MARFI-38667 format. One record per residue (C-alpha): residue number from 1; residue in one letter; chain; x, y, z. Coordinates in nm, 3 decimals. Example, Ala and Ser with C-alpha at 12.3 -4.5 7.8 and 13.67 -1.06 7.14 Angstrom:
BEGIN
PT	resi	resn	chain	xx	yy	zz
PT	1	A	A	1.230	-0.450	0.780
PT	2	S	A	1.367	-0.106	0.714
! end
This chain:
BEGIN
PT	resi	resn	chain	xx	yy	zz
PT	1	M	A	0.741	4.925	13.277
PT	2	V	A	0.900	4.824	12.946
PT	3	S	A	0.672	4.686	12.678
PT	4	W	A	0.631	4.315	12.626
PT	5	D	A	0.758	4.334	12.266
PT	6	S	A	1.077	4.515	12.366
PT	7	Y	A	1.152	4.282	12.654
PT	8	R	A	1.089	3.972	12.447
PT	9	A	A	1.322	4.104	12.176
PT	10	V	A	1.616	4.171	12.410
PT	11	C	A	1.573	3.835	12.581
PT	12	E	A	1.556	3.649	12.251
PT	13	R	A	1.820	3.843	12.055
PT	14	G	A	2.014	4.054	12.302
PT	15	L	A	2.036	4.428	12.351
PT	16	S	A	2.149	4.473	11.991
PT	17	S	A	1.777	4.478	11.912
PT	18	V	A	1.765	4.831	12.058
PT	19	R	A	2.127	4.941	12.021
PT	20	P	A	2.298	5.049	11.696
PT	21	M	A	2.554	4.766	11.696
PT	22	R	A	2.796	4.683	11.418
PT	23	A	A	2.762	4.321	11.305
PT	24	S	A	3.130	4.268	11.386
PT	25	A	A	3.061	4.356	11.751
PT	26	S	A	2.928	4.006	11.812
PT	27	A	A	3.286	3.879	11.826
PT	28	L	A	3.348	4.090	12.138
PT	29	D	A	3.018	4.003	12.306
PT	30	H	A	3.171	3.740	12.533
PT	31	E	A	2.892	3.746	12.795
PT	32	G	A	2.610	3.765	12.543
PT	33	W	A	2.458	4.093	12.654
PT	34	N	A	2.419	4.232	12.304
PT	35	F	A	2.371	3.923	12.090
PT	36	G	A	2.289	3.637	12.327
PT	37	Q	A	1.970	3.502	12.478
PT	38	A	A	1.866	3.534	12.842
PT	39	W	A	1.557	3.408	13.020
PT	40	P	A	1.403	3.518	13.348
PT	41	P	A	1.425	3.480	13.634
PT	42	S	A	1.800	3.557	13.614
PT	43	Y	A	2.061	3.827	13.651
PT	44	F	A	2.098	3.856	13.275
PT	45	A	A	1.723	3.897	13.223
PT	46	Y	A	1.722	4.160	13.499
PT	47	G	A	2.012	4.344	13.335
PT	48	R	A	1.827	4.360	13.005
PT	49	M	A	1.520	4.510	13.168
PT	50	R	A	1.734	4.763	13.354
PT	51	A	A	1.895	4.875	13.028
PT	52	L	A	1.555	4.906	12.861
PT	53	L	A	1.403	5.100	13.149
PT	54	T	A	1.693	5.345	13.158
PT	55	L	A	1.673	5.396	12.783
PT	56	D	A	1.294	5.433	12.779
PT	57	I	A	1.297	5.691	13.060
PT	58	A	A	1.579	5.887	12.897
PT	59	L	A	1.402	5.886	12.559
PT	60	A	A	1.082	6.015	12.716
PT	61	L	A	1.271	6.320	12.841
PT	62	Q	A	1.375	6.403	12.481
PT	63	P	A	1.713	6.555	12.572
PT	64	Q	A	1.923	6.725	12.307
PT	65	S	A	2.243	6.708	12.511
PT	66	V	A	2.336	6.410	12.729
PT	67	R	A	2.631	6.313	12.943
PT	68	E	A	2.657	5.970	13.100
PT	69	V	A	2.889	5.927	13.399
PT	70	A	A	3.060	5.588	13.443
PT	71	A	A	2.929	5.514	13.096
PT	72	G	A	3.080	5.166	13.072
PT	73	D	A	3.036	5.068	12.708
PT	74	G	A	2.863	5.391	12.601
PT	75	A	A	2.553	5.204	12.482
PT	76	L	A	2.304	5.450	12.626
PT	77	C	A	2.478	5.739	12.451
PT	78	A	A	2.478	5.547	12.123
PT	79	S	A	2.107	5.473	12.153
PT	80	L	A	2.016	5.832	12.242
PT	81	K	A	2.225	5.964	11.954
PT	82	Q	A	2.046	5.725	11.722
PT	83	A	A	1.715	5.862	11.852
PT	84	G	A	1.809	6.220	11.763
PT	85	A	A	2.003	6.373	12.052
PT	86	R	A	2.226	6.653	11.924
PT	87	R	A	2.522	6.586	12.154
PT	88	V	A	2.608	6.280	12.361
PT	89	V	A	2.913	6.248	12.587
PT	90	A	A	3.022	5.918	12.739
PT	91	N	A	3.241	5.976	13.046
PT	92	D	A	3.434	5.703	13.226
PT	93	L	A	3.751	5.657	13.428
PT	94	R	A	3.865	5.381	13.193
PT	95	G	A	3.907	5.575	12.871
PT	96	D	A	4.080	5.304	12.669
PT	97	N	A	3.809	5.048	12.746
PT	98	L	A	3.538	5.302	12.667
PT	99	R	A	3.689	5.387	12.329
PT	100	V	A	3.703	5.021	12.230
PT	101	S	A	3.343	4.969	12.339
PT	102	V	A	3.214	5.280	12.161
PT	103	G	A	3.381	5.157	11.845
PT	104	Q	A	3.128	4.874	11.831
PT	105	F	A	2.844	5.114	11.746
PT	106	T	A	2.752	5.224	11.397
PT	107	N	A	2.742	5.587	11.512
PT	108	A	A	3.071	5.574	11.706
PT	109	A	A	3.204	5.886	11.532
PT	110	E	A	2.913	6.089	11.673
PT	111	I	A	2.976	5.991	12.037
PT	112	E	A	3.214	6.210	12.238
PT	113	V	A	3.439	6.010	12.470
PT	114	L	A	3.544	6.194	12.785
PT	115	E	A	3.803	6.020	13.000
PT	116	G	A	3.847	6.112	13.364
PT	117	N	A	3.714	6.121	13.717
PT	118	L	A	3.393	6.321	13.749
PT	119	F	A	3.539	6.511	14.045
PT	120	D	A	3.836	6.626	13.835
PT	121	L	A	3.621	6.772	13.557
PT	122	A	A	3.450	7.111	13.537
PT	123	P	A	3.152	7.242	13.338
PT	124	E	A	3.378	7.511	13.191
PT	125	R	A	3.549	7.229	13.002
PT	126	T	A	3.256	7.006	12.917
PT	127	G	A	2.962	7.244	12.895
PT	128	L	A	2.619	7.189	13.046
PT	129	F	A	2.368	6.917	12.959
PT	130	E	A	1.992	6.882	12.948
PT	131	L	A	2.031	6.531	13.087
PT	132	V	A	2.303	6.377	13.302
PT	133	V	A	2.284	6.002	13.362
PT	134	A	A	2.451	5.820	13.653
PT	135	A	A	2.340	5.458	13.642
PT	136	E	A	2.457	5.216	13.913
PT	137	I	A	2.740	5.438	14.037
PT	138	I	A	2.637	5.637	14.348
PT	139	E	A	2.663	5.326	14.568
PT	140	H	A	3.031	5.304	14.467
PT	141	V	A	3.115	5.661	14.577
PT	142	A	A	3.212	5.731	14.937
PT	143	H	A	3.049	6.075	14.957
PT	144	A	A	2.708	6.050	14.794
PT	145	E	A	2.597	6.409	14.858
PT	146	A	A	2.923	6.548	14.719
PT	147	F	A	2.873	6.325	14.415
PT	148	L	A	2.524	6.465	14.356
PT	149	R	A	2.645	6.821	14.407
PT	150	Q	A	2.917	6.767	14.149
PT	151	L	A	2.666	6.622	13.903
PT	152	R	A	2.444	6.925	13.963
PT	153	R	A	2.720	7.151	13.828
PT	154	F	A	2.685	6.991	13.484
PT	155	V	A	2.305	7.008	13.458
PT	156	A	A	2.167	7.300	13.260
PT	157	S	A	1.895	7.518	13.410
PT	158	G	A	1.576	7.315	13.416
PT	159	G	A	1.769	7.005	13.314
PT	160	R	A	1.749	6.662	13.474
PT	161	L	A	1.954	6.393	13.640
PT	162	L	A	1.859	6.030	13.578
PT	163	I	A	2.002	5.804	13.845
PT	164	S	A	1.963	5.435	13.922
PT	165	T	A	2.091	5.239	14.218
PT	166	P	A	2.020	4.918	14.412
PT	167	N	A	1.740	4.968	14.661
PT	168	G	A	1.841	4.984	15.027
PT	169	D	A	1.488	4.891	15.137
PT	170	Y	A	1.494	4.562	14.943
PT	171	F	A	1.410	4.274	15.174
PT	172	R	A	1.729	4.083	15.085
PT	173	N	A	1.966	4.376	15.137
PT	174	R	A	2.244	4.298	15.386
PT	175	L	A	2.455	4.612	15.339
PT	176	P	A	2.422	4.921	15.559
PT	177	T	A	2.211	5.195	15.412
PT	178	H	A	2.353	5.544	15.373
PT	179	S	A	2.211	5.682	15.698
PT	180	K	A	2.371	5.400	15.898
PT	181	V	A	2.727	5.473	15.782
PT	182	T	A	2.921	5.660	16.051
PT	183	D	A	3.254	5.722	15.872
PT	184	F	A	3.234	5.796	15.501
PT	185	T	A	3.601	5.894	15.483
PT	186	A	A	3.695	5.536	15.572
PT	187	L	A	3.518	5.422	15.255
PT	188	E	A	3.733	5.632	15.022
PT	189	A	A	3.998	5.363	14.974
PT	190	R	A	3.734	5.124	14.841
PT	191	Q	A	3.537	5.356	14.614
PT	192	F	A	3.504	5.332	14.235
PT	193	Q	A	3.541	4.953	14.238
PT	194	P	A	3.322	4.771	13.982
PT	195	D	A	3.030	4.533	14.023
PT	196	A	A	2.851	4.437	14.344
PT	197	D	A	3.177	4.383	14.533
PT	198	G	A	3.232	4.758	14.507
PT	199	H	A	2.905	4.856	14.676
PT	200	L	A	2.994	5.068	14.980
PT	201	F	A	2.635	5.110	15.103
PT	202	L	A	2.287	5.117	14.957
PT	203	L	A	2.036	5.400	14.943
PT	204	T	A	1.671	5.393	15.035
PT	205	D	A	1.405	5.595	14.856
PT	206	R	A	1.389	5.842	15.146
PT	207	E	A	1.767	5.875	15.175
PT	208	L	A	1.811	5.944	14.806
PT	209	T	A	1.527	6.198	14.810
PT	210	S	A	1.690	6.381	15.102
PT	211	L	A	2.036	6.381	14.943
PT	212	A	A	1.888	6.506	14.615
PT	213	A	A	1.727	6.805	14.789
PT	214	A	A	2.053	6.894	14.962
PT	215	A	A	2.237	6.882	14.630
PT	216	G	A	1.998	7.108	14.440
PT	217	F	A	1.751	6.865	14.286
PT	218	E	A	1.385	6.789	14.333
PT	219	V	A	1.254	6.441	14.257
PT	220	E	A	1.031	6.446	13.952
PT	221	S	A	0.958	6.074	13.928
PT	222	R	A	1.072	5.748	14.083
PT	223	L	A	1.044	5.380	13.996
PT	224	A	A	1.097	5.090	14.236
PT	225	W	A	1.123	4.768	14.037
PT	226	G	A	1.299	4.432	14.009
PT	227	T	A	1.109	4.154	14.186
PT	228	P	A	1.250	3.800	14.214
PT	229	A	A	1.036	3.713	13.909
PT	230	I	A	1.295	3.905	13.705
PT	231	T	A	1.612	3.903	13.916
PT	232	G	A	1.629	3.533	13.995
PT	233	H	A	1.667	3.600	14.367
PT	234	C	A	1.530	3.365	14.634
PT	235	R	A	1.639	3.075	14.412
PT	236	S	A	1.374	3.161	14.156
PT	237	S	A	1.651	3.130	13.895
PT	238	I	A	1.600	2.753	13.896
PT	239	L	A	1.284	2.828	13.695
PT	240	R	A	1.481	3.015	13.427
PT	241	S	A	1.332	2.923	13.092
PT	242	P	A	1.185	3.086	12.778
PT	243	R	A	0.848	2.941	12.881
PT	244	W	A	0.840	3.183	13.179
PT	245	L	A	0.923	3.494	12.979
PT	246	R	A	0.571	3.635	12.944
PT	247	T	A	0.468	3.530	13.296
PT	248	C	A	0.769	3.699	13.453
PT	249	H	A	0.707	4.017	13.255
PT	250	R	A	0.344	4.017	13.366
PT	251	I	A	0.440	3.969	13.731
PT	252	E	A	0.686	4.257	13.714
PT	253	T	A	0.427	4.480	13.547
PT	254	W	A	0.160	4.380	13.798
PT	255	A	A	0.395	4.459	14.087
PT	256	Q	A	0.389	4.827	13.984
PT	257	R	A	0.026	4.837	14.102
PT	258	L	A	0.122	4.749	14.459
PT	259	P	A	0.137	5.018	14.729
PT	260	L	A	0.466	5.206	14.733
PT	261	A	A	0.560	5.077	15.079
PT	262	L	A	0.533	4.719	14.955
PT	263	R	A	0.716	4.790	14.630
PT	264	R	A	1.002	4.937	14.830
PT	265	R	A	1.044	4.602	15.005
PT	266	L	A	1.003	4.385	14.695
PT	267	A	A	1.205	4.595	14.449
PT	268	F	A	1.576	4.539	14.393
PT	269	N	A	1.636	4.866	14.205
PT	270	L	A	1.545	5.235	14.214
PT	271	I	A	1.538	5.473	13.917
PT	272	F	A	1.493	5.844	13.990
PT	273	V	A	1.448	6.140	13.758
PT	274	M	A	1.547	6.464	13.933
PT	275	R	A	1.505	6.818	13.806
PT	276	A	A	1.772	7.077	13.881
PT	277	V	A	1.622	7.357	14.088
PT	278	D	A	1.727	7.721	14.106
PT	279	S	A	2.061	7.756	14.282
PT	280	A	A	1.920	8.013	14.523
PT	281	R	A	1.664	7.759	14.642
PT	282	A	A	1.912	7.473	14.650
PT	283	Y	A	2.186	7.640	14.845
! end
């Protein structure tokens, strides 16, 4: 779980406390993610913790080459470049938006922007990477196994995939989980849509583990996190206040000590680190 000092900083000052932001970027921070305050329990406090967790896990892997799929604003790439990664590539369908967003970072010139659909790209063009990141995207793709197989093509031998997704086992989930979908082709017309409205299905821990194995990965570590003390679910958001900041962080940290079966029910989000296995074993 993220440290208390880091979480307090991003809630008090925004994600600019861990991202290499230009001062002028505050003018474009309309929702306050990078420069605004946010207090738990709430969606914005949850989003800050998710960004910190993803960054902390990626940093611990110490990758020298990184590609992020559906990179959004490219913030993870900027942060990893700042930390010493040799090459970072931010890939997104919306190239123009990505370029504008990347321009808000002090190291923008060191971030490669790659526009295009993942399925239309090939490793012969982009090269291979020690770390590929796909955060909050697999639930927007109609064919999850094909998505993972395509990601596998870009991971160097012994490299890793870091993936996060809403948890299908979460007690408030009302969407079908992957194994309950009977016609994935019917979902193609709705895929790649942003935000929660674009969720086609959710994945459970077991489903994601099975899909990973079929695509040539083995799960190296997993984290189930995001209780209502952080997310604001179950109307806990009415308690949103700076006075609850430390308490909510403690509850979230304490929840990691619960048995895995219980965490799967209480956790809103999953973060997996997967290692690419030898192609002969995978296929």
